[in-house]
C-alpha positions in Angstrom: -0.2 0.3 -0.2 3.4 2.1 0.6 3.9 1.9 -3.2 0.5 2.8 -4.3 0.7 5.8 -2.0 3.8 7.2 -3.5 3.1 6.3 -7.2 -0.2 8.5 -6.5 1.7 11.2 -4.6 3.8 11.3 -7.4 0.9 12.0 -9.9 -1.0 15.0 -7.6 2.7 16.3 -7.6 3.1 16.2 -11.3 -0.9 17.6 -11.4 0.2 20.5 -9.1 2.9 21.4 -11.1 1.1 21.8 -14.5 -1.2 23.4 -13.4 1.1 26.3 -11.7 3.1 26.5 -15.1 -0.5 26.8 -17.1 -1.3 29.8 -14.5 2.4 30.9 -14.8 1.9 31.2 -18.9 -1.7 32.6 -18.5 -0.5 34.9 -15.9 2.5 36.1 -18.5 0.5 36.4 -21.5 -2.5 38.0 -20.1 0.5 40.9 -18.4 2.0 41.3 -21.8 -1.1 41.8 -23.6 -2.1 44.4 -21.0 0.9 46.1 -21.3 0.6 46.5 -25.0 -2.4 47.4 -25.3 -2.0 50.3 -22.9 0.9 51.8 -24.6 0.5 55.5 -26.1 2.9 55.3 -28.5 5.4 53.5 -30.4 8.1 53.5 -28.3 6.0 52.5 -25.3 5.0 49.3 -27.1 8.7 48.3 -27.8 9.7 48.8 -24.1 7.2 46.9 -23.3 7.6 44.0 -25.5 11.1 44.7 -24.6 10.4 44.2 -20.7 7.4 41.1 -20.8 9.7 39.2 -23.5 13.0 37.1 -22.9 13.5 35.8 -26.6 14.3 37.5 -29.1 12.0 35.5 -31.5 9.0 36.8 -29.1 10.2 40.1 -29.9 10.5 39.3 -33.3 7.0 38.3 -33.7 5.3 41.3 -31.6 7.2 43.6 -33.0 4.9 44.4 -36.2 1.9 45.1 -33.8 3.5 48.0 -32.8 4.0 48.8 -36.6 0.4 48.2 -36.9 -0.7 49.9 -34.1 1.2 53.3 -34.1 2.4 54.8 -37.6 4.5 57.7 -35.9 7.7 57.8 -33.5 8.7 59.8 -31.3 11.1 63.3 -31.7 13.6 64.5 -30.1 12.6 67.8 -29.0 8.7 66.5 -28.2 5.7 65.7 -30.8 5.7 63.1 -33.5 7.1 62.5 -36.7 5.6 60.4 -39.1 7.5 58.6 -42.2 6.2 58.1 -45.6 8.0 56.2 -47.5 6.3 56.7 -51.2 7.6 60.1 -50.8 10.5 59.2 -49.1 10.0 62.1 -46.6 9.1 62.5 -42.6 6.1 64.4 -41.8 5.4 66.7 -38.2 2.0 65.2 -36.9 0.5 65.9 -33.4 -0.1 62.2 -32.3 1.9 58.8 -32.5 -1.1 58.2 -35.7 -1.7 61.3 -38.0 -5.0 62.4 -38.2 -7.3 62.8 -41.1 -6.7 66.4 -41.5 -3.4 65.4 -41.4 -3.4 62.5 -43.6 -5.0 64.9 -46.1 -2.1 66.9 -46.1 0.5 63.9 -46.9 -2.3 62.6 -49.5 -2.0 66.5 -51.3 1.5 66.8 -50.8 2.1 63.2 -52.4 0.0 64.8 -55.3 2.5 67.7 -55.6 5.3 65.2 -55.4 3.5 63.3 -58.3 3.4 66.2 -59.9 6.5 67.3 -59.8 8.1 63.9 -60.8 6.4 64.1 -64.0 7.3 67.4 -64.7 10.6 66.3 -64.0 10.7 63.9 -66.8 8.5 65.8 -69.4 11.5 68.3 -68.9 14.0 65.3 -68.9 12.5 63.9 -72.2 12.9 67.6 -73.8 16.2 68.0 -73.2 17.4 64.7 -74.2 15.2 65.6 -77.9 16.9 68.6 -77.7 20.5 67.7 -77.1 20.3 65.1 -79.6 19.0 67.2 -82.4 22.1 69.7 -81.4 24.5 66.9 -81.9 22.6 65.8 -85.0 23.2 69.4 -86.3 26.7 69.5 -84.9 27.6 65.9 -87.0 26.1 67.9 -90.3 27.6 71.3 -89.8 31.3 69.0 -89.4 31.2 67.1 -92.5 32.4 68.0 -95.3 31.6 70.4 -97.9 31.0 68.4 -101.2 32.0 70.2 -105.0 31.0 74.3 -105.3 27.5 74.2 -107.3 27.4 75.9 -111.0 24.2 77.9 -111.6 23.1 77.1 -114.6 20.1 78.9 -115.8 17.4 76.4 -116.9 16.9 78.0 -121.0 20.1 79.0 -122.2 19.9 81.8 -124.4 20.5 81.7 -128.1 23.4 83.5 -129.0 22.6 87.6 -128.9 21.3 89.0 -131.9 23.4 92.1 -132.7 20.9 95.1 -133.6 21.9 98.3 -135.3 23.0 100.7 -132.5 22.2 103.8 -134.9 19.9 103.8 -138.2 22.3 103.9 -140.8 21.9 104.1 -144.8 23.1 100.9 -145.2 20.0 99.3 -142.9 18.6 96.3 -145.6 15.2 95.4 -144.7 14.5 92.4 -146.2 11.4 91.6 -145.5 7.9 93.1 -146.0 7.0 94.5 -141.9 5.9 98.2 -141.8 8.9 99.0 -139.3 10.9 97.8 -142.3 8.4 100.0 -144.2 9.0 103.2 -141.9 13.0 102.3 -142.5 13.3 102.9 -146.2 10.4 106.1 -145.9 12.4 107.5 -143.6 15.8 106.9 -145.1 14.3 108.2 -148.6 12.8 111.2 -146.7 16.7 112.0 -145.7 18.0 111.8 -148.9 15.5 113.9 -150.2 16.6 116.4 -147.8 19.7 116.2 -147.8 20.1 116.4 -151.8 17.9 119.8 -151.4 20.3 121.4 -149.4 23.4 120.5 -151.5 22.0 121.8 -154.5 22.3 125.6 -155.7 
C-alpha cells in the first residue's frame, strides 16, 4: 500500500506542477497583452515588449503589432514624426498616429510630389531630344562640303542677236514688215532733204 501512495503522490505532484506552469503562462501572457494595449505610442509598445519578452523571437513576433498600431515615431524634442515611404520624407504630426486632416495634407503633398516627378520627367525628355538634335546639327556642320555648285539657267539663251545701234543708210530690210517700211521711208526723206541742201 505504501507503493501505491507514493505513485499517487507523484501524480498529484506532477498535476500540481502542470497547473502552476499553465497559470504562470496565462498570467505572463495577460500581463504582456495588457502592457502592449496600454502603450501610448510606438516607443512604449517596444519597451513593453522588451520588458515582458525574454526571447528574441517573441520580440520579433510582437514588433509588427507595434508597427500596425502606431504609424508615428517620437521626435527627440517632442512631438511625433510620420515617415511616408512613397515620398521618402517625414511629416510632423500631433500624436502617435496622423489625424484625418494630417492624412489629407500628406495625400495632397503626395499629389504635388507626383506632379513634380512628372514635370521633371517631361523636362528631362525634352532636354534629351534637344541634345540629340544639337548633336545631329553639329555632325551635319562638321561634314565636308561637296564640290561647289554651278548655277546654270534652265533655258540657256541663244547667242545674242546684234541689233543696229543707229540707223544707217546701209540697213537692209528684206521682209515686208511695217517697221522695215518706215525705215525705208525715213531713209528716202533724209536723202531728199540732203540732196536739196546740196543743190545751189
